[in-house]
C-alpha positions as a Markdown table, in Angstrom:
| # | Residue | x | y | z |
|---|---|---|---|---|
| 1 | Unk | 0.0 | 0.0 | 0.0 |
| 2 | Unk | 1.1 | 3.5 | -0.8 |
| 3 | Unk | -0.2 | 7.0 | 0.0 |
| 4 | Unk | -0.8 | 9.2 | -3.0 |
| 5 | Unk | -1.8 | 12.8 | -3.6 |
| 6 | Unk | -4.7 | 13.2 | -6.0 |
| 7 | Unk | -6.7 | 16.4 | -5.4 |
| 8 | Unk | -8.7 | 16.1 | -8.6 |
| 9 | Unk | -10.1 | 12.6 | -8.0 |
| 10 | Unk | -13.7 | 12.8 | -6.7 |
| 11 | Unk | -15.4 | 10.3 | -4.4 |
| 12 | Unk | -14.3 | 8.1 | -1.5 |
| 13 | Unk | -13.3 | 4.8 | -3.2 |
| 14 | Unk | -12.0 | 3.8 | -6.6 |
| 15 | Unk | -11.2 | 0.4 | -8.2 |
| 16 | Unk | -9.3 | 0.4 | -11.5 |
| 17 | Unk | -7.2 | -1.8 | -13.8 |
| 18 | Unk | -4.0 | -0.5 | -15.5 |
| 19 | Unk | -3.6 | -2.2 | -18.9 |
| 20 | Unk | -0.3 | -3.1 | -20.7 |
| 21 | Unk | -0.8 | -0.2 | -23.2 |
| 22 | Unk | -0.8 | 2.3 | -20.3 |
| 23 | Unk | -4.6 | 3.0 | -20.4 |
| 24 | Unk | -6.6 | 2.7 | -17.2 |
| 25 | Unk | -10.1 | 1.2 | -16.8 |
| 26 | Unk | -12.2 | 2.4 | -13.9 |
| 27 | Unk | -14.3 | -0.5 | -12.6 |
| 28 | Unk | -15.8 | 1.2 | -9.6 |
| 29 | Unk | -16.0 | 4.8 | -8.7 |
| 30 | Unk | -17.7 | 8.1 | -9.7 |
| 31 | Unk | -18.2 | 8.9 | -13.4 |
| 32 | Unk | -15.4 | 10.8 | -15.0 |
| 33 | Unk | -12.9 | 9.7 | -12.3 |
| 34 | Unk | -9.3 | 9.7 | -13.7 |
| 35 | Unk | -7.0 | 7.5 | -11.5 |
| 36 | Unk | -3.8 | 8.4 | -13.5 |
| 37 | Unk | -2.2 | 10.1 | -10.4 |
| 38 | Unk | -3.1 | 7.2 | -8.2 |
| 39 | Unk | -1.8 | 4.6 | -10.7 |
| 40 | Unk | 1.4 | 6.6 | -11.1 |
| 41 | Unk | 2.0 | 6.6 | -7.3 |
| 42 | Unk | 2.3 | 2.9 | -7.3 |
| 43 | Unk | 5.5 | 2.7 | -9.3 |
| 44 | Unk | 4.3 | -0.6 | -10.7 |
| 45 | Unk | 4.4 | -1.5 | -14.3 |
| 46 | Unk | 1.1 | -2.5 | -15.8 |
| 47 | Unk | -0.9 | -4.7 | -15.9 |
| 48 | Unk | -2.3 | -4.5 | -12.4 |
| 49 | Unk | -5.5 | -4.2 | -10.5 |
| 50 | Unk | -5.8 | -1.5 | -7.9 |
| 51 | Unk | -8.1 | -0.1 | -5.2 |
| 52 | Unk | -7.9 | 3.3 | -3.7 |
| 53 | Unk | -9.5 | 4.8 | -0.6 |
| 54 | Unk | -9.7 | 8.5 | 0.1 |
| 55 | Unk | -8.0 | 9.4 | 3.4 |
| 56 | Unk | -8.9 | 13.0 | 3.6 |
| 57 | Unk | -7.8 | 16.2 | 1.7 |
| 58 | Unk | -5.9 | 15.1 | -1.3 |
| 59 | Unk | -4.5 | 11.9 | 0.3 |
| 60 | Unk | -5.4 | 8.4 | -0.9 |
| 61 | Unk | -4.3 | 5.0 | 0.2 |
| 62 | Unk | -3.7 | 2.8 | -2.9 |
| 63 | Unk | -3.0 | -0.9 | -3.1 |
| 64 | Unk | -2.4 | -3.0 | -6.2 |
| 65 | Unk | -1.6 | -6.5 | -7.3 |
| 66 | Unk | -0.1 | -7.6 | -10.6 |
| 67 | Unk | -2.4 | -9.5 | -13.0 |
| 68 | Unk | -2.0 | -11.4 | -16.2 |
| 69 | Unk | -3.7 | -10.1 | -19.4 |
| 70 | Unk | -4.3 | -12.0 | -22.6 |
| 71 | Unk | -6.0 | -11.4 | -25.9 |
| 72 | Unk | -8.8 | -14.0 | -26.4 |
| 73 | Unk | -10.2 | -13.1 | -29.9 |
| 74 | Unk | -12.5 | -16.1 | -30.1 |
| 75 | Unk | -14.4 | -15.0 | -26.9 |
| 76 | Unk | -17.3 | -13.2 | -28.5 |
| 77 | Unk | -19.8 | -13.8 | -25.8 |
| 78 | Unk | -19.9 | -13.4 | -22.0 |
| 79 | Unk | -17.8 | -11.5 | -19.5 |
| 80 | Unk | -16.5 | -14.4 | -17.3 |
| 81 | Unk | -15.2 | -17.8 | -18.4 |
| 82 | Unk | -14.0 | -20.7 | -16.4 |
| 83 | Unk | -12.5 | -23.9 | -18.0 |
| 84 | Unk | -11.2 | -27.0 | -16.2 |
| 85 | Unk | -9.3 | -30.0 | -17.5 |
| 86 | Unk | -8.9 | -33.0 | -15.1 |
| 87 | Unk | -6.9 | -35.2 | -17.6 |
| 88 | Unk | -10.0 | -36.9 | -18.9 |
| 89 | Unk | -12.7 | -34.3 | -19.3 |
| 90 | Unk | -13.0 | -30.6 | -20.0 |
| 91 | Unk | -15.7 | -28.5 | -18.3 |
| 92 | Unk | -16.6 | -25.0 | -19.4 |
| 93 | Unk | -18.7 | -22.2 | -17.9 |
| 94 | Unk | -19.6 | -18.8 | -19.2 |
| 95 | Unk | -21.1 | -16.2 | -16.9 |
| 96 | Unk | -21.7 | -19.0 | -14.4 |
| 97 | Unk | -23.6 | -21.3 | -16.8 |
| 98 | Unk | -22.2 | -24.6 | -18.2 |
| 99 | Unk | -21.5 | -24.4 | -22.0 |
| 100 | Unk | -20.3 | -26.9 | -24.5 |
| 101 | Unk | -17.9 | -24.5 | -26.4 |
| 102 | Unk | -14.5 | -23.8 | -24.9 |
| 103 | Unk | -12.1 | -21.0 | -25.5 |
| 104 | Unk | -9.1 | -22.4 | -27.5 |
| 105 | Unk | -6.6 | -19.6 | -26.6 |
| 106 | Unk | -7.3 | -20.0 | -22.9 |
| 107 | Unk | -7.1 | -23.8 | -23.1 |
| 108 | Unk | -3.7 | -23.5 | -24.9 |
| 109 | Unk | -2.4 | -21.1 | -22.3 |
| 110 | Unk | -3.4 | -23.4 | -19.5 |
| 111 | Unk | -2.2 | -26.6 | -21.1 |
| 112 | Unk | 1.3 | -25.0 | -21.7 |
| 113 | Unk | 1.6 | -24.6 | -17.9 |
| 114 | Unk | 0.0 | -27.6 | -16.3 |
| 115 | Unk | -1.2 | -31.2 | -17.1 |
| 116 | Unk | -4.5 | -30.6 | -15.3 |
| 117 | Unk | -5.7 | -27.1 | -14.6 |
| 118 | Unk | -8.5 | -24.6 | -14.0 |
| 119 | Unk | -8.4 | -21.4 | -16.0 |
| 120 | Unk | -10.5 | -18.3 | -15.4 |
| 121 | Unk | -10.9 | -15.2 | -17.5 |
| 122 | Unk | -12.7 | -11.9 | -17.0 |
| 123 | Unk | -13.3 | -9.5 | -19.9 |
| 124 | Unk | -11.6 | -6.2 | -19.4 |
| 125 | Unk | -12.3 | -4.6 | -22.8 |
| 126 | Unk | -13.1 | -6.2 | -26.2 |
| 127 | Unk | -10.8 | -9.2 | -26.7 |
| 128 | Unk | -8.6 | -8.2 | -23.7 |
| 129 | Unk | -9.1 | -10.4 | -20.7 |
| 130 | Unk | -7.6 | -10.8 | -17.2 |
| 131 | Unk | -6.6 | -14.5 | -16.9 |
| 132 | Unk | -5.7 | -16.8 | -14.0 |
| 133 | Unk | -4.4 | -20.3 | -14.5 |
| 134 | Unk | -3.9 | -22.8 | -11.6 |
| 135 | Unk | -3.1 | -26.4 | -11.4 |
| 136 | Unk | -5.9 | -28.7 | -10.6 |
């Protein structure tokens, strides 16, 4: 956690994602909020997910964690995907519902890391997704 000065940021809380291209997506906070000063105070290269809480005056407490981002061009529907491979069978969910169709790019990414796995992806913007892959 770091303290940051951001006098022009309205509101009391802000959640945002800094993308690899340097752009920032506000996920929670007042309309028109620009978290650039808060993101800059972290001295962390994107991509990362951050939350900021107003501490009074122009002072904010900001915390972040690194994330992995991937382009998944075949993901045309849904905002959240979860895939699992147990060595025999693949399971797939989109927006919390079971589906028959997988996501080839996410499956390849997971299979390159582990023999059995669970992979989750959350859409950030267009074909850009935050991804997590863990062994099963």
